[in-house]
N, C-alpha and C positions, 0 to 999 in steps of 0.2 A: 577590457571591461566595457560593456555597452550600457551607457547610463540613460537617464531620462525619466525615471519614476520618482514621484514624491510620495513617501509612505506615511500613513497615519501613525501618530505617536501614541495611540490609545491601546489599552489591553484588548485581548482577543474577544472577550465577552461583549465589548462595546458594539461589535458588529450585530449581535442579536438585539441590543437595545435600539440601534439605529433602524434595523429592519422592522421592529415592532412599532416604532414611531411613524415610519413612512408607509408601511403596509400592514396595519394591525389585523386586518381580516383575511389577509392572504394565507393560504395553507402553507405552513412551514413543513409539516410532516404528514404525509399520507401513508399510513402503515398498511402494508400489503402482504397478503398471504399468496406467495408464488405457487405453492402446491395446489391450493384450492382456487387460485386465480380470482381472488375477491378482496375487496377493501375491508380492513378491520376497523380503522378509526382515522379521524382527521384532527390535527392540532394546528390552530392558527398561530401566527406570530405573537399576538397579544397574550394568548393563553400560555404559550411556551415560555415567554419572558416571565410571566407571573409565577409559573411553576419553578423556574430556575431561581428566582429571587427568594421565594418562600423556602425552597430547599437550602439555599445558602444560609438563610437565617437559622434554620434548624441545625445545620452543621455548626454554626457559631455557638448556638446554645449547647451543643454536645461537646464543646471544647475544641473544635477544630480551629486552629489559628493560622495566621499568615505563615506560609512556608511549609506547612504540614503536607504530607502526601496522603491522598485518598485513592485507593485502588478500585478499579472497575473490573468485575468478573461477570460480564454480561454478554448475552447475545444482542444483536441489533434490536432496538425498540425505541419508541418515543421517550420512555423513561430514561434511557441511556443518554439521549440528547439533552434532556432537561437537567439531568444530574451533571453532565459534563460542564455545562455553562454555570450551574449552581456552584460546583466545586471551584471554578475559576473566580466567580464573584466573591466567594468566601476567602479568597487570597491563597488557597491551597493549590497543589499541583496534582493533576490526574496521573495515575499509574495504570495504563491499560493492560489487562491480563487476558490471555487467550482462554476463552471458555472451554476449549478442548483440553486444557491442562488437567492433569491428575494431581494428587496431593503433593508429591515431591516437587514437581515443577512450580506449582503455585507457591509453596512454602519458600522456595528459593528466591522468587521474585519479591514476595512480601518481606522477607528478611533483608534482602539487599536494599530495597527501597526505604525500609523503615516506615511503611504505611501504618497510620494509626486507625484508619477506618476502611472498611470494605463495603462497596455496594455490589450486591450479587443477586442473580435470579434465584427464585425459591428452589428450583430443582438443583441448583449448584451449592446451596447452603451446606449440605452434609460434607462436601469437600473442604469448605472454609472451616467448619467446626473441627474437622479432623486435624488441621494443621495450625489452627489459631494459637494454640498454647505455646508454640515454638517461635512466635513472631511478636511484634510490638502492637499488633492489632487490638484495639480496645473496644470498638463498637462495630457491629455489622448491620447494615441497612438492607432490607430484603424487598426486592421488586416482586410483587405477587404475594407478599406476606401480609397478614392482617393484624400482627402484633404491634406493640408500641413502637417498634423500629421498622415497621412497614413503610415503604417509600411514600405511598400516597397519603398515609396518615401524617407523616412528617411534613409533606408538602401542604396539606390542609391546615396543619397547626403552626406553620412557620409565619412569622410576622413580616409581611412584604416590605414594610418601611424600616426594618431593623437596621441599625448602623453596622456597616461592614468595613473592613480595612481598605485603605487605598492600595491600588496595585501599581507597581513601577513596571511599566511595559518593557523598558529597556533591560532590566536586570532580574525581575522576578520570574521564576520558573512557571510555565503553564503545564508542562508534562515531563514526566520521566518515561520516555518511550524506549522500550527494550528492543535491541536488535534481534533479528530473527534467529540467530544462533545456528545458521546453516553451516558455518565453518568453525564454530567454537562455542564457548559459553556466552549466553546473552549478556549484553552490557546496557546499562541505562543511559541513553542519550539525553542530556539536559537541554531541553528546548524552552526558550523563553517566549513570553508573549510576543516580543518583537519578531523573533524567528518566524512564528506562525502567521502573524499579521502581514509581514513582508511577503511571505510566500503566497498568501491568499491574494494579495494585490498583484503579484506577478502572474499567478494563474488567470485572474480576471482579465488583465490586459492582454495576455498572450492569446487566450481562447475567445476573446471578444464577447464576454458574457454580458447580456442585457439585464440591467437591474430590474428586479420585480417581474421578470418575464420567463425565466428559465425553469424547466422541469427536469430534474435529475433522476435517473434510475440509480438509486443508492443501494446496491447489493454487495458492495465491498464490505468486509468486516470492519466494524468501528472499534476494534481493538488494535488495528494495525495503522501505521502512519498514513499509508496510501488511502485507506478508507476514511480515517479521521479528517484528513485534509480534503481530498477530492470529492468525497461523498457526504461530508457534513459541514466542516467549517468554511469551505469555499462556497457551497450553496448558500449558507447563512450570510456570508459576506456580501452577496449580491441579491439577498432577499428572494432566493430561489425556492422552489418547492422540491422537497425530497420525497420520492416514492420509495419508501424504505422497506426493504425485504429483511425479514429475520435471518433468512439464509438464502443464498443464490439458488434460483431454480430457472433453468433455461427457458422452458415454455412460458412460465410466468412473466419473464422479462419481455418476451415478444408481445404477450397480451397487454402488459402495462404500457409499453411504448405506444401501442396502438390506441389504447383506451384513454390515456392521459396526454397524448400528443407530446411525449417526452422529447426534449431537445438535446440532452446529453446522456451518454452512457459510459462513464468512466469505468474501466475494468482492467483485466489482465488477459493475456492471450488465451488461456484455457477457457475463460468465460465465452469469448467470441467463438471459439471452436465448438463449444457445447451448444451455443445458440444456433449455429449453422447446422448442427447435427439434428435439430428438431425436425421431425419428418415433414411437417407442413410449414416450415419456416417462411417460404416464399409467399404464402397466402396472407401474411400479415402486412398491414400498412405501416411501414417504418419511415415514411417520407418526412416526418417531423424532425428526425435526427440530424444533427449537424456535428461539427468537429468535436470529437471526444478523445480524451487522453487515454492512452494505454501505456502501462509501465510495469514495474516489478520484475518482469522477465522479458527477454528479447522477443520482439514481434516477428515471427517468420513472414517474409514477404508474401508467401502464398496465402497466408491467413488474412493479411490486410487486403489483398486483391479480392479474395472470395467474399469477405464481409462487406467491403465497399460495393461489390457487385450486387449482393443481396439487398442492400439499402437503396442502391441506385445512384450513389454519389460518393465522393471522397469524404469519408467520415473519420476513420481511425488515424490519429496523429500520435506517432510514437514519441515518447519522452523518456527521461531518465531521472532517477532520484534515489535517495537513500533515507533511512531513518534519521541519520545524523544531519540531514540537510532539509528537514521539515516539510516535504521531502524533495520538491522538484528543483533541479538545477539546469536541465536541458530540455528542449522540445523542438520539434520540427515546426517551422512556420506553416500554419495551416494551409496556405495556398502555394507553398513552395517546398513541400516535403520531398525528401530523397529516400528512395527505397533502401531499407537496411540501415538507415542512419537514425541515431537517437536525437538528431537535431543540432541546434546551436545553443550556446549558453543564454540563459534568461537575462533580462536587464540587470545590470549591477552585479553580474556574476562573472568571475574570472575562471578559466579552465586551461590547464596545460597538460601536455603529454611529456612525462619525464622518464629518464632512464630507470628501469624497474630495479636495478641493482643498487644504485647510489641514491635513488629517490629525489634527485635534485637537478640533474642536467637536462635542460629542455631538448626535446627531439624534434627533428624536422617533419614536415607533412609526409604521411605515408609510413613513417616508422612506428612500430608498436612499442608502447611503454605504459607506465602506470598513469592513470588519470588522477590529477590533483585539482582541487577546487577551493576557491575562497569567495565569500559573499555574505550578505547580511542574513541569509537563511541558515548558515552553518551553525551547528550547535555550540554551546559554551564548552562542552567537554563530556567525558564519561563520568557518571556519578561514582564518587569515591574510588576512582581509578586514575590517580595522577600520572602514573607511569604510562599507562595505555593512552591517556589523553596526550601526553607529550609526544609519544611516538606517532599517533594519528595526525597531530597538528604540527609536525616538524616543519620548520621554516615558515610558519604562518599559513601553510596550506593544509587542507584536509586531504589525507591520502586514502583514496577510496578502496584500494585493493583490486580494482578492476583494470584490466589491460584494454587499451583503446588506441585509436589512431585518428588523425584528421585528414581531410582531403585537400587541404590548402585553400579552401574557400570558406572555412569556418564551421563546416559540418563535422560532427564527431561520430565515430563508429565504435561500438563496444566489440572487442574481440573475444574476451573471456575473463573469468576470474583468474587472478594470479595463481591461486591454489588449485585451479582446475586444469591447468595446462598439462598435457600428457607428454612425457619424455620417452619416446619410443626409439630405442637404439641410438640415442643422441639427437634425434630429430624432434622438434617441437610441433605438436599437433594441437590446434585450437578446436575444442569440442564443438563450438558453435558452427564452425564451417562445415563439419561433418553432419551436424544436425540439420542444417539448412538443405543439404543435398538430400537427406532422407525425407524431409518434409515435402520435397517436390514430387515424390512418388505418390500416386493416387491412393495407395493402400494404407499410407501412414497417417494416423490420427495424432499421435504424440511420439516424440523421440527424445532420448537423452543419451549423451555419449560421455563415457568416463574412462579413466585409465584403470586397467586391471593388471595385477602382477603377472610377470612373464619371466621365466628363468633365463631365457636367452636375450630378450630385448630390454629387460628391466621392467618396462611397462608395455602393454599393448592396448590397442583401441577396442573398446567394448561398446556396442550399441544396444540400448534397451528400447524396444518399440511396442507401442500399443496400436493395434490394427483397427481400421474402420470396420464397423459391424458387417458390412456386406462382403468383406474379404476374409472373415474369420474361418470360413470353411476351407480356404486354400492355404492355411498356415504352413502346411508341410512343404509345399512347393515355393512359397514366398520367401523362405529363408535364402535359397539360392538366388532367387530373382533380385532380392534387395542387395545381396552381396555383389551380384553382377552390375546392378545399377550404380553402386558406389565405385566399382571398378572402372566404369565408364566416365565417371565425373571427378575422381580424386587420384592424386599421386599415390603410388603403392604404399608409402609409409603412413598415409593418412587413412587408409581403408580399414574398416572394422575387421578384426580377426575373430571376434566373438560377437554373435548376434543372439539376443535373448528376447523372446516375446513375453509380455505381461498383460494382464487385464487392466492395470492402471499403473500410474507412477506415483511414488510418495511425494506429497506436496507440502510446502509450508503454508502458513496462514496467508502469506502474501501471494501465493500462486507460483512460487518458485519450486523447481524440482529439488528434492533433497538428495543430491548426488552421493553423499556419503553413504546412503542406504543402498546404493546400487553397485558399489565397487566390490 
């Protein structure tokens, strides 16, 4: 464990109060239309705090009490940010829901969390009404609605000085954040105020954020832990400005970086690939950008090199985190990053590689095993799932389900998900290794490797590839070329035996490939 940080003991929403006290007129949220490349609105820290306090008062008047759950079914917006901090100030916990959910998916999360109130966009209200009867939801607040439960009407009517419950940062839940469900049924990770405050402090120290001076491109979705932390709560913790996109749009990101002098662009690899694919990307002035976190999915070395070259300096810093760890646990030192590595553990964070069969025996440097973690950012457990909590936290360590190794100098390297390893005729094949070979070919825009059933070998290696636009016309000849490329870079048992071209890859909200849909 690497120590050295003293963490605030306050609840998460205190960061907003502090920012408003120190920088009342600084822009907290610049709402930006990426498609139209235009600014929609600005909200300063004083106004954002006032909105959140008034909304908290209205929640209390509607009967929301300490410990209740309030669901967000929203696209990115200034109202989402104000609601998030208002829910926390009311003593309740936020349950972020993916706005791409349909009725069955939303109902499952509302039922499991026991949410008593939903805040939703007006266009999503029909989905909420469709499933509300099967849940514990008692009230629905509508962003964009003009009825009595319209968000802005409730903010206007809330009493800013209303008495609200005290929040115990150490023990009270700030969020029930559901896992992505890429390998099974989503589970609610219980994240306390302390989990999120600690991780914000770790972020700020690691990436050397300057208080009151940073401008973040906030285009990650604010229903996912990576966006909630990296694109919202961390910026607020350092009184930064969020240039907030309703949805990611690559050309708009380039324009916003140039127009606002953005200093940070937290994202996922597919975002950086899309930005580089903009036809005139090199024409934009990106010189204001500095070290920016990338996580959620492994960063292909070729993508990092190309993006850093576009900006003109070392910008992308690969890290690692999970929903259950609020989220960040590892990151590369900004000035000592190692290609292909997810970095080293953050301060006050322990990490080990253990035998993936017994889940306990520590392994030596270079050996592949399961990554286990402990630290102040690790969740309390899974909501109403004591058995799964016990299994995940066996021995006092959080078992990530990711296979990794160390290099003997403290740097960690993700090899793959335990469940994604391919067993081809008794040989273990790590999909990530094959994917990185494919990414080095100039025709490959996106690649995913999975195990496919094979009568003879049990499983065989299948590669699914999205080609760059300029190579689409040569698809017929590229199949053989890519297989030959793999033949020259991989042992025989690792080479893809099946190659499939697609126009796109199925992605989770976090930017991870949904490999179950490719098998």
